[in-house]
N, CA, C and O atoms as a GROMACS GRO file, in nm:
protein
  268
    1MET      N    1  -0.668  -0.571   0.213
    1MET     CA    2  -0.596  -0.600   0.334
    1MET      C    3  -0.454  -0.647   0.302
    1MET      O    4  -0.363  -0.624   0.381
    2SER      N    5  -0.435  -0.712   0.188
    2SER     CA    6  -0.304  -0.770   0.157
    2SER      C    7  -0.198  -0.665   0.126
    2SER      O    8  -0.079  -0.698   0.118
    3SER      N    9  -0.237  -0.542   0.107
    3SER     CA   10  -0.142  -0.434   0.080
    3SER      C   11  -0.103  -0.358   0.206
    3SER      O   12  -0.001  -0.289   0.208
    4LEU      N   13  -0.184  -0.370   0.310
    4LEU     CA   14  -0.163  -0.292   0.432
    4LEU      C   15  -0.054  -0.350   0.521
    4LEU      O   16  -0.039  -0.472   0.529
    5PHE      N   17   0.020  -0.263   0.587
    5PHE     CA   18   0.116  -0.305   0.689
    5PHE      C   19   0.122  -0.200   0.798
    5PHE      O   20   0.088  -0.083   0.775
    6ARG      N   21   0.164  -0.240   0.916
    6ARG     CA   22   0.176  -0.148   1.029
    6ARG      C   23   0.297  -0.059   1.008
    6ARG      O   24   0.403  -0.105   0.966
    7SER      N   25   0.280   0.068   1.037
    7SER     CA   26   0.386   0.166   1.022
    7SER      C   27   0.375   0.266   1.135
    7SER      O   28   0.274   0.335   1.147
    8ASP      N   29   0.477   0.274   1.218
    8ASP     CA   30   0.474   0.359   1.336
    8ASP      C   31   0.349   0.323   1.418
    8ASP      O   32   0.335   0.208   1.461
    9SER      N   33   0.260   0.417   1.439
    9SER     CA   34   0.140   0.387   1.518
    9SER      C   35   0.017   0.369   1.432
    9SER      O   36  -0.095   0.367   1.483
   10GLY      N   37   0.035   0.357   1.301
   10GLY     CA   38  -0.080   0.345   1.212
   10GLY      C   39  -0.058   0.242   1.103
   10GLY      O   40   0.014   0.144   1.121
   11TRP      N   41  -0.124   0.266   0.990
   11TRP     CA   42  -0.120   0.176   0.875
   11TRP      C   43  -0.058   0.247   0.756
   11TRP      O   44  -0.060   0.370   0.748
   12ALA      N   45  -0.004   0.168   0.662
   12ALA     CA   46   0.053   0.224   0.540
   12ALA      C   47   0.043   0.121   0.428
   12ALA      O   48   0.018   0.003   0.452
   13VAL      N   49   0.064   0.168   0.306
   13VAL     CA   50   0.076   0.083   0.188
   13VAL      C   51   0.195   0.134   0.108
   13VAL      O   52   0.243   0.246   0.131
   14PHE      N   53   0.244   0.053   0.016
   14PHE     CA   54   0.342   0.100  -0.080
   14PHE      C   55   0.267   0.132  -0.209
   14PHE      O   56   0.224   0.042  -0.281
   15ALA      N   57   0.251   0.261  -0.237
   15ALA     CA   58   0.189   0.305  -0.362
   15ALA      C   59   0.298   0.307  -0.468
   15ALA      O   60   0.415   0.328  -0.437
   16VAL      N   61   0.260   0.284  -0.593
   16VAL     CA   62   0.356   0.282  -0.703
   16VAL      C   63   0.340   0.409  -0.786
   16VAL      O   64   0.230   0.441  -0.832
   17ALA      N   65   0.451   0.481  -0.804
   17ALA     CA   66   0.452   0.601  -0.888
   17ALA      C   67   0.586   0.605  -0.959
   17ALA      O   68   0.691   0.587  -0.897
   18ASP      N   69   0.582   0.630  -1.088
   18ASP     CA   70   0.704   0.638  -1.170
   18ASP      C   71   0.789   0.512  -1.156
   18ASP      O   72   0.912   0.519  -1.159
   19GLY      N   73   0.724   0.396  -1.140
   19GLY     CA   74   0.795   0.269  -1.134
   19GLY      C   75   0.864   0.242  -1.002
   19GLY      O   76   0.945   0.150  -0.994
   20ARG      N   77   0.835   0.320  -0.899
   20ARG     CA   78   0.900   0.303  -0.769
   20ARG      C   79   0.796   0.293  -0.658
   20ARG      O   80   0.685   0.346  -0.668
   21ALA      N   81   0.835   0.224  -0.550
   21ALA     CA   82   0.748   0.208  -0.433
   21ALA      C   83   0.761   0.330  -0.342
   21ALA      O   84   0.872   0.380  -0.318
   22HIS      N   85   0.649   0.378  -0.293
   22HIS     CA   86   0.648   0.492  -0.202
   22HIS      C   87   0.560   0.459  -0.082
   22HIS      O   88   0.440   0.435  -0.096
   23ARG      N   89   0.623   0.457   0.038
   23ARG     CA   90   0.549   0.429   0.161
   23ARG      C   91   0.447   0.541   0.182
   23ARG      O   92   0.482   0.658   0.188
   24THR      N   93   0.321   0.503   0.192
   24THR     CA   94   0.212   0.598   0.200
   24THR      C   95   0.126   0.571   0.322
   24THR      O   96   0.054   0.470   0.325
   25PRO      N   97   0.131   0.657   0.424
   25PRO     CA   98   0.045   0.637   0.541
   25PRO      C   99  -0.102   0.651   0.503
   25PRO      O  100  -0.138   0.740   0.425
   26VAL      N  101  -0.186   0.564   0.556
   26VAL     CA  102  -0.330   0.568   0.528
   26VAL      C  103  -0.406   0.550   0.658
   26VAL      O  104  -0.354   0.498   0.757
   27GLU      N  105  -0.531   0.595   0.656
   27GLU     CA  106  -0.623   0.569   0.766
   27GLU      C  107  -0.727   0.470   0.718
   27GLU      O  108  -0.782   0.483   0.608
   28ILE      N  109  -0.754   0.372   0.801
   28ILE     CA  110  -0.848   0.267   0.766
   28ILE      C  111  -0.985   0.300   0.823
   28ILE      O  112  -0.998   0.343   0.937
   29GLY      N  113  -1.086   0.280   0.739
   29GLY     CA  114  -1.224   0.295   0.785
   29GLY      C  115  -1.277   0.158   0.821
   29GLY      O  116  -1.221   0.089   0.906
   30TRP      N  117  -1.384   0.117   0.758
   30TRP     CA  118  -1.445  -0.013   0.779
   30TRP      C  119  -1.349  -0.123   0.734
   30TRP      O  120  -1.281  -0.106   0.633
   31ARG      N  121  -1.342  -0.233   0.806
   31ARG     CA  122  -1.260  -0.347   0.763
   31ARG      C  123  -1.310  -0.476   0.825
   31ARG      O  124  -1.376  -0.476   0.929
   32ASN      N  125  -1.277  -0.585   0.759
   32ASN     CA  126  -1.298  -0.719   0.815
   32ASN      C  127  -1.168  -0.796   0.783
   32ASN      O  128  -1.069  -0.732   0.750
   33GLY      N  129  -1.166  -0.923   0.792
   33GLY     CA  130  -1.043  -0.998   0.769
   33GLY      C  131  -1.000  -1.009   0.624
   33GLY      O  132  -0.892  -1.058   0.595
   34VAL      N  133  -1.085  -0.962   0.531
   34VAL     CA  134  -1.056  -0.978   0.389
   34VAL      C  135  -1.037  -0.844   0.318
   34VAL      O  136  -0.947  -0.830   0.236
   35THR      N  137  -1.120  -0.747   0.349
   35THR     CA  138  -1.115  -0.618   0.281
   35THR      C  139  -1.106  -0.505   0.382
   35THR      O  140  -1.139  -0.520   0.499
   36ALA      N  141  -1.060  -0.390   0.332
   36ALA     CA  142  -1.050  -0.272   0.417
   36ALA      C  143  -1.082  -0.149   0.334
   36ALA      O  144  -1.046  -0.141   0.216
   37GLU      N  145  -1.148  -0.054   0.396
   37GLU     CA  146  -1.176   0.074   0.333
   37GLU      C  147  -1.061   0.169   0.368
   37GLU      O  148  -1.026   0.186   0.485
   38ILE      N  149  -1.002   0.231   0.266
   38ILE     CA  150  -0.900   0.333   0.288
   38ILE      C  151  -0.975   0.465   0.302
   38ILE      O  152  -1.026   0.518   0.203
   39ALA      N  153  -0.982   0.518   0.423
   39ALA     CA  154  -1.058   0.640   0.450
   39ALA      C  155  -0.983   0.764   0.402
   39ALA      O  156  -1.044   0.854   0.343
   40THR      N  157  -0.853   0.770   0.426
   40THR     CA  158  -0.772   0.883   0.381
   40THR      C  159  -0.630   0.837   0.350
   40THR      O  160  -0.584   0.734   0.400
   41GLY      N  161  -0.562   0.916   0.267
   41GLY     CA  162  -0.421   0.893   0.240
   41GLY      C  163  -0.390   0.837   0.103
   41GLY      O  164  -0.274   0.837   0.061
   42LEU      N  165  -0.491   0.788   0.032
   42LEU     CA  166  -0.466   0.726  -0.098
   42LEU      C  167  -0.578   0.761  -0.194
   42LEU      O  168  -0.696   0.738  -0.165
   43ALA      N  169  -0.543   0.817  -0.307
   43ALA     CA  170  -0.642   0.854  -0.408
   43ALA      C  171  -0.695   0.729  -0.478
   43ALA      O  172  -0.623   0.631  -0.496
   44GLY      N  173  -0.820   0.734  -0.518
   44GLY     CA  174  -0.880   0.624  -0.592
   44GLY      C  175  -0.803   0.598  -0.721
   44GLY      O  176  -0.758   0.691  -0.788
   45GLY      N  177  -0.788   0.471  -0.756
   45GLY     CA  178  -0.720   0.434  -0.879
   45GLY      C  179  -0.569   0.420  -0.866
   45GLY      O  180  -0.503   0.378  -0.960
   46LYS      N  181  -0.512   0.455  -0.750
   46LYS     CA  182  -0.368   0.440  -0.731
   46LYS      C  183  -0.333   0.292  -0.726
   46LYS      O  184  -0.408   0.211  -0.672
   47ARG      N  185  -0.218   0.257  -0.784
   47ARG     CA  186  -0.170   0.119  -0.779
   47ARG      C  187  -0.087   0.101  -0.653
   47ARG      O  188  -0.009   0.188  -0.614
   48VAL      N  189  -0.104  -0.015  -0.590
   48VAL     CA  190  -0.030  -0.045  -0.468
   48VAL      C  191   0.035  -0.182  -0.480
   48VAL      O  192  -0.005  -0.264  -0.563
   49VAL      N  193   0.134  -0.206  -0.398
   49VAL     CA  194   0.204  -0.335  -0.395
   49VAL      C  195   0.121  -0.432  -0.311
   49VAL      O  196   0.089  -0.403  -0.196
   50LEU      N  197   0.087  -0.546  -0.370
   50LEU     CA  198   0.016  -0.651  -0.297
   50LEU      C  199   0.117  -0.740  -0.228
   50LEU      O  200   0.219  -0.775  -0.287
   51HIS      N  201   0.092  -0.777  -0.105
   51HIS     CA  202   0.178  -0.866  -0.027
   51HIS      C  203   0.323  -0.817  -0.028
   51HIS      O  204   0.411  -0.890  -0.072
   52PRO      N  205   0.350  -0.694   0.019
   52PRO     CA  206   0.488  -0.643   0.016
   52PRO      C  207   0.581  -0.728   0.103
   52PRO      O  208   0.550  -0.757   0.218
   53SER      N  209   0.694  -0.766   0.047
   53SER     CA  210   0.792  -0.845   0.121
   53SER      C  211   0.891  -0.752   0.191
   53SER      O  212   0.881  -0.630   0.179
   54ASP      N  213   0.984  -0.810   0.263
   54ASP     CA  214   1.086  -0.731   0.331
   54ASP      C  215   1.181  -0.663   0.232
   54ASP      O  216   1.256  -0.572   0.270
   55GLU      N  217   1.179  -0.705   0.106
   55GLU     CA  218   1.265  -0.646   0.005
   55GLU      C  219   1.208  -0.514  -0.050
   55GLU      O  220   1.279  -0.440  -0.119
   56ILE      N  221   1.083  -0.486  -0.021
   56ILE     CA  222   1.020  -0.362  -0.067
   56ILE      C  223   1.048  -0.253   0.036
   56ILE      O  224   1.024  -0.270   0.155
   57ALA      N  225   1.099  -0.140  -0.013
   57ALA     CA  226   1.130  -0.026   0.072
   57ALA      C  227   1.107   0.101  -0.009
   57ALA      O  228   1.087   0.095  -0.131
   58GLU      N  229   1.109   0.214   0.057
   58GLU     CA  230   1.089   0.343  -0.008
   58GLU      C  231   1.187   0.358  -0.126
   58GLU      O  232   1.308   0.342  -0.110
   59GLY      N  233   1.133   0.388  -0.243
   59GLY     CA  234   1.214   0.416  -0.361
   59GLY      C  235   1.260   0.296  -0.441
   59GLY      O  236   1.323   0.314  -0.545
   60VAL      N  237   1.230   0.175  -0.395
   60VAL     CA  238   1.270   0.055  -0.469
   60VAL      C  239   1.196   0.050  -0.601
   60VAL      O  240   1.076   0.078  -0.607
   61ARG      N  241   1.268   0.013  -0.708
   61ARG     CA  242   1.205   0.000  -0.840
   61ARG      C  243   1.110  -0.119  -0.838
   61ARG      O  244   1.144  -0.227  -0.789
   62ILE      N  245   0.991  -0.097  -0.891
   62ILE     CA  246   0.885  -0.198  -0.895
   62ILE      C  247   0.858  -0.237  -1.040
   62ILE      O  248   0.843  -0.151  -1.127
   63GLU      N  249   0.853  -0.365  -1.065
   63GLU     CA  250   0.813  -0.414  -1.197
   63GLU      C  251   0.670  -0.460  -1.185
   63GLU      O  252   0.640  -0.558  -1.117
   64GLU      N  253   0.580  -0.388  -1.252
   64GLU     CA  254   0.437  -0.420  -1.242
   64GLU      C  255   0.402  -0.543  -1.325
   64GLU      O  256   0.455  -0.563  -1.434
   65ARG      N  257   0.312  -0.625  -1.269
   65ARG     CA  258   0.260  -0.741  -1.340
   65ARG      C  259   0.111  -0.723  -1.360
   65ARG      O  260   0.042  -0.667  -1.275
   66GLU      N  261   0.063  -0.772  -1.470
   66GLU     CA  262  -0.081  -0.767  -1.496
   66GLU      C  263  -0.148  -0.877  -1.415
   66GLU      O  264  -0.092  -0.986  -1.400
   67PRO      N  265  -0.267  -0.850  -1.362
   67PRO     CA  266  -0.338  -0.953  -1.282
   67PRO      C  267  -0.382  -1.071  -1.365
   67PRO      O  268  -0.442  -1.165  -1.312
   0.00000   0.00000   0.00000
């Protein structure tokens, strides 16, 4: 849930590819207040930005941190 944000009339995440953020529309399946199932729009294993701030936008360079 911490990666999801409202975009137009649906949901999206910022997926990371080649060190940059890419706004990726997704469809949500099952969800509660803590977790959400991504039904379509994002391949398994893709890295996403957690808690995206207002500074994150399409094409912004992302520095990945290990959990």
